[in-house]
N, C-alpha and C positions, 0 to 999 in steps of 0.2 A: 565807472570804467569807460563809458562812452566819452566823457570829457577828457579823460586821461589819454585815450587813443587819439582823439581829435587834436589835442595840444601836441602830442608827439608827432603827428603827421605835419602839423603846421611848422613845427621846429625843423623837421626834415626839409620842408619846402623852403624855409629860410636859408638853410645851408645850401640847398640847390641854387638859390638865387645868388649866393655869395660866390659859388664855384661854377656858375652857369657856363663859363667859357673854358672850363677845365674838365677833362675826362673823369676826374674824381667825383663829379656829380652823379656818376652811375652808381656809386656806392649807396647814395641816398635813395635812388630808385629801387635798388635791390632790397633795401631794408623796408621801404614802404610797400613794395609788392609782396614781400614775405609776410608782412603784418596783415595785409588784406587777405592773403591766401589763408593764413591761420584762422582769421575771423570767419571766413567763408567755409573752410573745409572741416573745421572742428566744432562747428556750431551744434549745440544740443537742444536749443529751444528757440522757436520762432512762431509767430501766429499761424503759419500754414503747415507747420511741421507735423501736427497730428494727422492732417489729411494725407500727407506723404507716407506716414507710417501705415495708415490703413491701406493705401495703394500698394505699399511694399509687402504687407502681410497677406493681402488677398488678391495678388496679381493673377492668380490662377482662375479667378472668377470672371466670367464673361462680362458681367455688368460693370466690373471695374475696368477691364482691358479696353472695352469699346469706347470709353470716355477719354482715354489717354493717347498721347502722341506716340508714334512708333519708337522714337529714340528713348523716351522715358521708360517704356515697357522693356526695351532692349537692355537698358542699363540695370534695371531691377533684376532681370533674369540673369545677367552676367554675374551680379553679386550673389544672388541666391544659389545659382548653380555651382558657385565656388565656395559654398558654405559661409558666405559673408553675412554680416549683420547690418542693421539699418545705419549704424554709424559709418560703416565702410561705404555704404551707398552715398551718404552725404559727402564723405571724403572724395569719392570718385567724381561726383558732380563738381566739387571744388577744384579738383585738378583740371577737369575738362573745361571749366569756365575760365579759370584764372590764366592758364597758359596762353590761349589765343587773345584774351582780353588785354593782358599786360603786354604781350607782343605788339598788338595793334597800337596801344598808347605809346610805347617806346619808339616805334617806327614813325608815328604820326606827329609827334610833338618834340620840340627842342627842350621843353620843360615838363617832362612827364610827371614829376612829383607834384607840380602845381596842378596839373589836370586831375591827378588822383586825389589831391586834397579837396578840390571842389566837388569831385565825384563822391567823396566820402560824406560830404554834407548832404548831397542829393545827386543821384538816387540810390546810393549804396544800401541804405536801410531797406527800402522795399525790395531791392534786388536780392538781398540775403534771403528773404522769406519766399521769393518767387523764383526758385532756382530753374524751373523750366524756361521761363521767359528770359532769365539772365543768360542761360546757356545759348538760347536762340540768338540773342543779340551779340554774344561773344563770337559766335560763328559768323553772323552777318557782318560784324566789323572786320573779321578776318577776311571775309569775301571781298570787301572793298579794296584790300591791298592788291587784288588781282583784276580789278575792274578794267584797267588800261592794258594790261599785259597778256591776260589769258581769260577770255570770256567763258571758256568751258569750265575752268576751275571756279570762276566767279559764280556762274549760275548753278554749278553743282553744289557749292557751299551754300548758296542762297536757298536752294531746295532743301538741303539738309537743315538749315535754320527753321524752315517751316515744319519739318518733321520733329524738331525740338519743341516748338510751340506754334500752334496753328494761327495765332494772332499775327505772325509775320506775313501772312498772306496779304495783309493790307499794304505791305510795301510793294506789292506787284503793281498797284496803281501808279506808284512813282514812276515806273519805267514808261508808262503812257503819258503821264503829265509832263515829264521833262522834254517831250518832243513837241509840245504845244507851242505855238508862236508867241503867246503872251507870257510864258513861264518865267522868263528872265526879267519881266517888268514888275517890280515890287508893288507899285501903285495898283496895277490891274489885279495882281494876285490878292492884295488886301481888300480891294473892292469886291471881288468874287467871294472871298471868305465872309465879308460882312453881309452881303446879300444872302449867302447860304445860311448863315447863322440866324438871320431874321426870319427866313422862310421856315427853318426848323422850329423856331420858337413858337410860331403860330400853327404849326402842323399838329393836328390831333394825334394823340398816341395810338389810336385805333388804326389809323392809316399806316403809320410807320410799323406797327406791330404786324400787319398783314404782309408787309414787304420782308420783314425779318424772319417771320415764321416760314415763309416760302423757301428761305435758304436753309434754316435749321431751327426747329421748334425750341431748342434749349436756349437760344439767344434771346427769346422773348423776355426772360427774367433779367437780362442785362439792359433792357431798353430804358432810356431816360424818359421821364415825364417833363412837362414844360418847366415846372418849378425846380426840379433837381438839375435840369439841363442848364438853367441860368446859374445855378451854383457851380456846375462844372465849368462854365465859361469863366466865372470869376477866378477859379483855381487855375485855369489855363492861362490867364492873362500874364503872370510873371514870365512864363516861357515864351509867350508871344512877344513880350517886350525885349527879352534877351535876344531872341532870334532876329527880331526886326533891327536891333542895334547892330548885330553882326552883318546883316544884309546891307544896311545903310552904309556901314564903314567900308565894306568890300566894294560897293558900287562907286564910292567916292575916292577910294584909294587903290584901285585895281592896278594902275600903272606903277605906283610905289611898291606894291607887293611883288609885281613882276620883276622889278629891278633889284630888290634887296634880299628877297627870301630865297633860300637854297632850293635847288630843284627837287631834292628828296621830300620836301614839304609842299612846295609850290604846286607841283603837278597834281596833287590831290585836292587842293583847295576848291577848284570849280565844282568838283563832285560833291564835296561837303556842303558847299553853298546851295546846290540844288536840293540836297537832302534836308538842309535846314529850312529851305523854302517849303518843302513838302511837310515838314513838321508842323508848320502853321496851319496847313490844311486839315490836320488830323482832328481839329476841334469839330469838324463836320461829321467825321466818323464816330466821334465819341457820343454823339446823340444816339446812335444805334447800339454801340457797345462801349460802355463807359470805361472798361478796362483798357481801352486803347490809350488811356492816359499814361500807361506804363511805357508805351512806345515813344510818346512825346518826351517823357523824362529821360529815357535812354538816348534819344537822338540829341538831347542837349549836350551830351559828351562831345559832339562834333563842334558845338559852339565853344566849349571849353578849350578844345584843341586850337581852334582858330585864334582865340584870345591869347592863348599861351604863345603862339607865333608872334602876335603883336608885342607881347611883353619882351620877347627875346630880340626881335629885329627892330622894334620901334612902332609906335602908333601911327606915325606919319613922318614925312620928310622933315617936319619942323618940331618933332616931339623932343622932350627932354626927359631926364630921370624922374622929374616930378610928375610928368604925364604918365609914366609907367607905374609909379606908386599910386597915383589916383585911380588908374585903371584896375590895379590889383585890389585896392581897397573897395572899389565899386563892385567888383565881381564877388568878393566875399560877402559884402553887404547884401547883394542880390540873393546869393545862395542862402544865407542865414534867414533873411526875410521870407523867402519862399518856403524854406523848411518850417518856419514858424506858422505861416498861414495854412500849410498843408497838414501839419501834424499836431500843432499845439493850440492854435487860435480857437478852433471850434469845439474843443473838449476840455477847456480849462487846464491844459497841460497833462491830462490823464494819460495821453498816448506816450508821453515821455517815459513812463514806467515800463511800457511794453518795449520801447526802444532800448532802454537801459538793461532790461532783462535779456533781450536778444543778444546784446553785445557782451553781457556778463556770463552768459551760459555757454561756456567753451571748455572742451575737454583738456586743453593745454593750460589755460590760465584761470578758468572760472572757479 
């Protein structure tokens, strides 16, 4: 089922590229969005689903409530107070996730089906299972649409995203970093990241543990050791490469982008570039809480959006159709390679069974 869905979305992406200058391409976006909505909202099995069932069934217990974010508790209580079942709870999450997420993609990219096709490869699978984190990012992405026009709405939605999943607190550091004088210098940023990684590699876990426990004792279980942190760095490298490519292109072709890209997309690019820069810094935070890798993966959506703009408007002033084809091929190659090393390389393909079972277990087509 996973491969059938993937090939279907690739076909829709092909049709979008054929009709990219025609409003008819919106039909392919609607079909793709509906397909992702069905997968998300009618899912009946995923690695984390049993934990959500326990939370749903025992939400009245203090030891359950105190570990959960307010929005998660609120949604459970809405469903239970209206005599709903667990499947209704998953459906509600799907609606709340997909509406803002698809809206953000449609408004941010001239080729939204292309963005969704790469997103389907990575990180849609982990997002299906981690619905609290996915909802948090859907709200955060929606907030970005108001960054320039209404700071009250922007920060209100950002706070709401934190209440969806506390890991979004790490994005607060971004608002400090983006004000620093070196932040727009890619070389300086990379040097700082390299030095930070080297320091963390030689930092004894006991020292880091003391810092983490002072914030919250439960985070000690998330702390990386030196050996596992090196593994985390290796898994982070594909995202660092993608982000660095986007940052390099933007610095070299900023004037071209200013001249040819429509204002509806162009005005958000500097913000996305700043966030992509910050995504590279997250390898430092992953030493303390490895699950911050989810944030790195979801921020890669901004790189997909940037690359979709290049596919639509041109890679540079001297680019040709062959340049676009090579870029498209390179992006899919990167996505499939990254998917392979994250989920298949280290377990002899056993994880593919989990992925296939997740996509096959659906109330509408499973």
